[in-house]
C-alpha positions as CSV (number, residue, x, y, z in Angstrom):
1,M,14.0,22.4,-24.9
2,S,12.5,19.1,-25.3
3,E,11.3,17.0,-22.4
4,P,14.0,14.6,-21.3
5,S,12.9,10.9,-21.3
6,Y,12.6,8.7,-18.5
7,A,15.6,6.6,-19.7
8,S,17.6,9.7,-19.6
9,L,17.0,10.7,-16.1
10,A,17.0,6.8,-14.6
11,C,19.7,6.0,-12.8
12,P,21.0,2.1,-13.8
13,A,19.8,-0.6,-11.2
14,P,22.5,-3.0,-10.1
15,A,22.2,-6.6,-11.4
16,I,21.2,-8.9,-8.7
17,T,22.0,-12.5,-9.6
18,S,21.9,-14.7,-6.5
19,G,20.3,-18.0,-6.5
20,I,18.5,-17.6,-3.0
21,I,16.0,-15.4,-1.3
22,E,16.9,-11.9,0.2
23,L,15.6,-9.7,2.3
24,A,14.8,-7.4,-0.3
25,H,12.7,-9.8,-2.3
26,G,9.9,-9.2,0.6
27,G,10.3,-5.4,0.2
28,G,8.0,-4.5,-2.6
29,G,10.8,-3.1,-5.2
30,R,12.3,-4.4,-7.9
31,L,12.7,-8.2,-6.6
32,T,9.5,-8.7,-5.0
33,H,7.9,-8.0,-8.6
34,R,11.2,-10.3,-10.0
35,L,9.3,-12.9,-7.9
36,I,6.1,-12.3,-8.8
37,D,6.8,-12.2,-12.6
38,D,9.0,-15.5,-12.8
39,I,8.0,-17.5,-10.0
40,F,4.5,-17.0,-8.9
41,R,2.7,-15.5,-12.1
42,P,4.0,-18.6,-14.2
43,A,2.8,-21.1,-11.6
44,F,-0.6,-19.5,-10.6
45,A,-1.8,-17.0,-13.1
46,V,-5.2,-18.0,-15.1
47,A,-5.5,-14.5,-16.8
48,P,-2.8,-12.1,-17.9
49,D,-4.1,-9.8,-15.6
50,D,-3.8,-11.9,-12.3
51,F,-1.7,-10.7,-9.8
52,T,-1.7,-7.0,-11.0
53,H,-3.9,-5.6,-8.1
54,D,-4.4,-5.9,-4.4
55,G,-7.2,-8.4,-4.3
56,A,-9.1,-10.7,-6.7
57,V,-12.9,-9.9,-8.1
58,L,-14.7,-13.1,-8.0
59,G,-18.5,-13.5,-9.4
60,L,-21.0,-15.7,-7.9
61,E,-22.7,-17.9,-10.8
62,S,-26.0,-17.8,-8.6
63,D,-27.3,-14.5,-8.2
64,G,-24.3,-12.2,-9.9
65,Q,-23.3,-10.8,-7.1
66,Q,-19.3,-10.2,-7.3
67,L,-16.8,-10.5,-4.1
68,A,-13.4,-9.4,-3.6
69,F,-10.9,-11.6,-1.9
70,T,-7.5,-10.7,-0.6
71,T,-4.6,-12.1,2.0
72,D,-1.6,-10.8,3.5
73,S,0.5,-11.7,6.4
74,Y,2.4,-9.6,8.7
75,V,6.1,-9.7,10.0
76,V,6.9,-6.0,11.7
77,R,9.0,-5.8,14.2
78,P,8.6,-4.1,16.7
79,L,5.1,-5.7,17.6
80,F,3.9,-2.4,19.1
81,F,4.7,1.2,17.7
82,P,3.6,4.5,18.1
83,G,0.0,4.7,16.7
84,G,-0.6,0.8,16.3
85,D,0.6,-3.0,16.6
86,I,0.8,-6.0,14.5
87,G,-3.1,-6.8,15.4
88,T,-4.0,-3.2,14.6
89,L,-1.8,-3.7,11.1
90,A,-3.1,-7.0,10.1
91,I,-6.7,-6.0,10.4
92,N,-6.6,-2.5,8.6
93,G,-3.7,-4.1,6.1
94,T,-6.5,-6.4,4.7
95,V,-9.5,-4.0,5.1
96,N,-7.4,-1.4,2.9
97,D,-6.4,-4.0,0.4
98,L,-10.5,-5.2,-0.4
99,A,-11.4,-1.3,-0.4
100,M,-8.8,-0.8,-3.4
101,C,-10.6,-3.3,-5.3
102,G,-13.7,-1.0,-4.9
103,A,-15.3,-3.0,-2.2
104,E,-16.9,-3.3,1.4
105,P,-15.1,-5.5,3.5
106,K,-17.1,-7.9,5.5
107,Y,-15.4,-11.0,7.1
108,L,-11.6,-11.7,8.0
109,S,-10.0,-14.8,8.9
110,V,-6.6,-14.6,11.4
111,G,-4.0,-16.9,11.8
112,L,-1.4,-16.8,14.0
113,V,2.1,-18.2,14.2
114,I,3.5,-17.6,17.6
115,E,7.1,-18.3,19.0
116,E,7.3,-20.3,22.1
117,G,7.9,-18.2,25.0
118,L,5.9,-15.4,24.1
119,S,3.9,-13.4,26.7
120,I,0.5,-14.7,27.4
121,D,-0.4,-11.2,28.3
122,L,1.3,-9.7,25.0
123,L,-0.8,-12.2,22.9
124,R,-4.0,-11.0,25.1
125,K,-3.0,-7.3,23.9
126,V,-2.7,-8.1,20.4
127,V,-6.1,-9.9,20.2
128,E,-7.5,-6.7,21.7
129,S,-6.5,-4.8,19.1
130,M,-7.5,-6.7,16.5
131,R,-10.7,-6.8,17.9
132,T,-11.1,-3.3,18.2
133,A,-9.5,-2.5,14.8
134,A,-12.4,-5.0,13.5
135,V,-14.9,-3.5,15.3
136,F,-13.9,0.1,14.1
137,A,-13.8,-1.4,10.4
138,G,-17.5,-2.7,10.9
139,V,-15.5,-6.3,9.7
140,R,-16.4,-9.5,11.3
141,I,-13.3,-12.0,12.3
142,V,-15.1,-15.6,11.8
143,T,-12.5,-18.4,11.3
144,G,-9.0,-18.9,12.1
145,D,-5.9,-21.0,13.0
146,T,-3.0,-20.9,15.5
147,K,0.5,-22.9,15.3
148,V,3.2,-22.5,17.5
149,V,7.2,-22.9,16.4
150,E,10.1,-23.7,18.5
151,R,11.8,-20.5,20.4
152,G,14.1,-18.9,18.0
153,K,12.4,-19.6,14.9
154,G,9.3,-17.6,15.0
155,D,10.5,-13.7,16.0
156,G,7.9,-13.5,18.3
157,L,4.5,-13.5,16.6
158,Y,3.5,-13.7,12.8
159,V,-0.4,-13.0,11.9
160,N,-1.7,-13.6,8.7
161,T,-5.3,-12.1,7.5
162,S,-7.5,-13.0,4.4
163,G,-10.7,-11.1,3.8
164,V,-14.1,-11.2,1.8
165,G,-16.0,-8.1,0.7
166,L,-18.7,-7.1,-1.5
167,I,-17.9,-4.9,-4.5
168,R,-19.8,-1.7,-3.9
169,A,-18.1,0.1,-7.4
170,R,-20.3,0.4,-10.5
171,S,-17.4,-0.4,-12.8
172,P,-14.1,-2.0,-12.4
173,V,-11.5,-0.7,-10.3
174,A,-8.1,-1.6,-11.7
175,P,-5.1,-0.2,-12.9
176,Q,-5.9,-1.7,-16.4
177,R,-8.6,1.6,-16.9
178,V,-6.5,4.2,-15.9
179,E,-6.6,6.8,-19.3
180,P,-4.8,10.0,-19.7
181,G,-6.1,13.0,-18.1
182,D,-7.2,11.1,-15.2
183,A,-6.0,12.6,-11.9
184,V,-3.9,11.5,-9.5
185,I,-5.6,12.5,-5.7
186,L,-3.1,11.2,-2.8
187,S,-5.5,11.1,0.7
188,G,-3.5,12.4,3.1
189,D,0.3,12.8,4.5
190,I,3.1,10.5,3.4
191,G,6.1,8.3,5.0
192,R,4.6,8.3,8.8
193,H,4.7,4.6,9.0
194,G,8.1,3.6,8.1
195,V,9.6,6.3,10.1
196,A,7.6,5.5,13.2
197,I,8.7,1.8,13.0
198,L,12.5,2.7,12.3
199,G,12.4,5.6,15.1
200,V,11.1,2.8,18.2
201,R,13.0,-0.2,16.7
202,E,16.4,1.7,16.3
203,G,15.4,3.6,19.7
204,L,15.7,7.2,17.9
205,G,14.7,10.0,19.6
206,F,13.0,12.4,17.4
207,E,12.1,16.1,18.8
208,M,8.6,15.1,18.1
209,E,7.1,11.5,18.2
210,I,6.4,10.3,14.7
211,T,3.2,7.8,15.0
212,S,2.4,5.6,12.2
213,D,-0.6,6.4,10.0
214,C,-2.0,2.9,10.6
215,A,-5.8,3.4,9.8
216,P,-8.8,1.4,7.9
217,L,-9.7,3.1,4.3
218,S,-13.0,1.7,3.4
219,A,-15.1,4.4,4.8
220,A,-13.4,7.0,2.6
221,V,-13.6,4.6,-0.6
222,L,-17.4,4.0,0.1
223,A,-17.7,7.7,0.4
224,L,-16.3,8.1,-3.3
225,I,-18.8,5.4,-4.6
226,N,-21.6,6.7,-3.0
227,A,-21.0,10.2,-4.2
228,G,-21.1,8.5,-7.6
229,I,-17.4,9.4,-9.0
230,E,-16.1,7.1,-11.2
231,I,-12.9,5.5,-10.0
232,H,-10.4,4.3,-12.4
233,C,-8.2,3.2,-9.9
234,L,-7.4,2.3,-6.3
235,R,-3.8,2.1,-4.5
236,D,-2.5,1.9,-1.1
237,L,0.7,2.9,-0.5
238,T,2.3,0.3,1.7
239,R,5.8,-1.4,1.0
240,G,7.7,0.9,-1.5
241,G,5.3,3.9,-0.8
242,L,3.7,6.3,-3.1
243,A,6.2,5.9,-5.6
244,T,6.5,2.2,-5.9
245,G,2.8,2.0,-6.0
246,L,2.5,4.4,-8.7
247,I,5.1,2.8,-10.8
248,E,3.2,-0.6,-10.3
249,I,0.0,1.6,-11.9
250,A,2.0,3.0,-14.8
251,D,3.7,-0.5,-15.7
252,T,0.7,-2.5,-15.7
253,A,-1.7,0.4,-17.8
254,H,1.5,1.5,-19.8
255,I,0.8,4.9,-19.1
256,A,2.7,7.7,-17.8
257,I,2.4,9.4,-14.4
258,E,3.6,13.4,-13.7
259,L,3.9,14.7,-10.1
260,D,4.1,17.5,-8.9
261,E,6.8,17.6,-5.9
262,S,5.6,21.0,-4.4
263,V,2.2,19.7,-3.3
264,I,2.9,16.1,-2.2
265,P,2.4,16.3,1.5
266,V,5.2,15.5,3.8
267,S,5.2,16.4,7.6
268,D,8.1,18.7,8.6
269,S,8.9,15.7,11.2
270,V,9.1,13.0,8.6
271,R,11.1,15.1,6.2
272,G,13.6,16.0,8.7
273,A,14.1,12.4,10.0
274,C,14.5,11.2,6.2
275,E,16.9,13.8,5.6
276,I,19.2,12.6,8.7
277,L,18.9,8.7,7.8
278,G,19.0,9.4,3.8
279,L,15.6,8.2,3.1
280,D,13.3,9.4,0.5
281,P,9.7,9.7,1.9
282,L,8.1,9.1,-1.7
283,Y,9.6,5.5,-0.9
284,V,9.0,5.1,2.9
285,A,5.9,2.9,3.6
286,N,2.1,4.0,4.8
287,E,-0.4,1.8,6.3
288,G,-3.4,4.7,5.5
289,R,-2.9,6.4,2.6
290,F,-4.2,5.7,-1.1
291,V,-4.1,7.0,-4.1
292,A,-7.4,7.6,-6.6
293,L,-7.0,7.9,-10.0
294,V,-10.2,9.1,-11.2
295,P,-11.5,10.9,-14.9
296,P,-10.5,14.8,-14.7
297,E,-14.4,16.0,-14.5
298,Y,-14.4,14.0,-11.3
299,A,-11.5,15.3,-9.4
300,A,-12.9,18.2,-7.9
301,L,-15.6,16.2,-5.8
302,A,-13.6,13.2,-5.2
303,L,-11.1,15.9,-3.6
304,E,-13.9,17.4,-1.5
305,H,-14.7,14.0,0.0
306,L,-11.4,12.8,0.6
307,Q,-10.7,16.2,2.2
308,R,-13.4,15.4,4.8
309,F,-11.4,12.2,6.3
310,D,-8.1,14.0,5.9
311,Q,-7.5,17.7,5.4
312,Q,-4.1,17.1,3.7
313,A,-5.8,15.1,0.9
314,T,-4.4,16.6,-2.3
315,I,-4.5,16.3,-6.5
316,I,-0.8,15.3,-6.5
317,G,-0.5,14.7,-10.6
318,H,-2.0,13.1,-13.7
319,V,-2.0,10.8,-16.3
320,E,-0.4,11.2,-19.6
321,A,-0.5,8.8,-22.5
322,G,2.8,6.6,-22.2
323,E,3.6,6.7,-26.3
324,G,5.9,3.4,-25.2
325,N,7.5,4.8,-22.2
326,P,5.6,4.3,-19.8
327,G,6.5,5.1,-15.9
328,V,6.7,8.1,-13.7
329,R,8.2,11.3,-13.4
330,L,8.5,14.0,-10.4
331,R,8.6,17.5,-11.6
332,T,10.4,19.4,-9.2
333,I,11.9,23.4,-9.3
334,G,13.4,23.4,-12.2
335,A,14.0,19.7,-13.4
336,V,12.1,16.4,-14.1
337,R,13.0,13.1,-12.1
338,A,12.5,9.9,-13.2
339,L,11.2,7.4,-10.2
340,D,12.2,3.8,-10.7
341,M,11.6,0.9,-8.2
342,L,14.2,0.2,-5.3
343,S,16.3,-2.6,-6.2
344,G,17.3,-3.5,-2.3
345,E,15.4,-3.4,1.1
346,Q,14.9,0.4,2.3
347,L,13.4,-0.6,6.0
348,P,12.9,-4.3,6.3
349,R,9.8,-5.4,8.4
350,I,7.6,-2.6,8.3
351,C,4.3,-4.6,7.6
């Protein structure tokens, strides 16, 4: 029997014709990418590859050193959650975006938008969390800004962090470098951050507490680089989860990715919570997980190094030629399912 095409497996996405911004525009799925493609890229992009990665790689004319630069904003609700808070999230999130460019994170800026009425003690706790996270990640907070908005206009606290790092990878790390045959390596179990946020937000009493995986990823990435492993692409799996991250890569590189569902690590507690709530863990956000796409001859060595950071790191799939039909498919028991981007917002305000 011939393989079914991706198109035959995909469910049609509902047409969205609203002329206003919706929550789903910030969810990392189809509407987010429509904003980028229809609004931001035409306005800001200079090269075709702009806005296809977690950050920008900048060359310095004086000495040839390359820098990575990125920025992100954090609007998580609640501000504190099992395994972290908005401050820890802001530091680790920007550190991780720099690492995904093959860079060693060095310097961060912090911008705070504070709602009138926020507790000074709560703000102090967030700032202390940021300081602790920065020290642990080996970065310095060197500049910042503060704005206060009227009561009821800011949902407590919003944080923006921008970061600069030094490129350490020996060759570019970007979706465009992915090739057929590359191994897809996942750095650990998935789904914990999104479920942890939802659990505390909605007061859900899970039998076992689920904690966010929020953590810096730069040490794991630098270990791969220092081991001489050729890395074609890295992607941290935040909004939209594992599925969306890989779909973005496949679409940019015009390749196909096949995953083996049976080896993708999901904890029993996360899987159970997702079944109860009607969520697919493949699409649930993470804040301490990434995929590395490496040539097959480096796969075993890369896995060995990543398992030193998390024993659940595993090879979950491989890259195939797109042949005019790029995308991601999930091989399950006796079936193949195409993965598509979410058209709506699955879990708002998770990062």
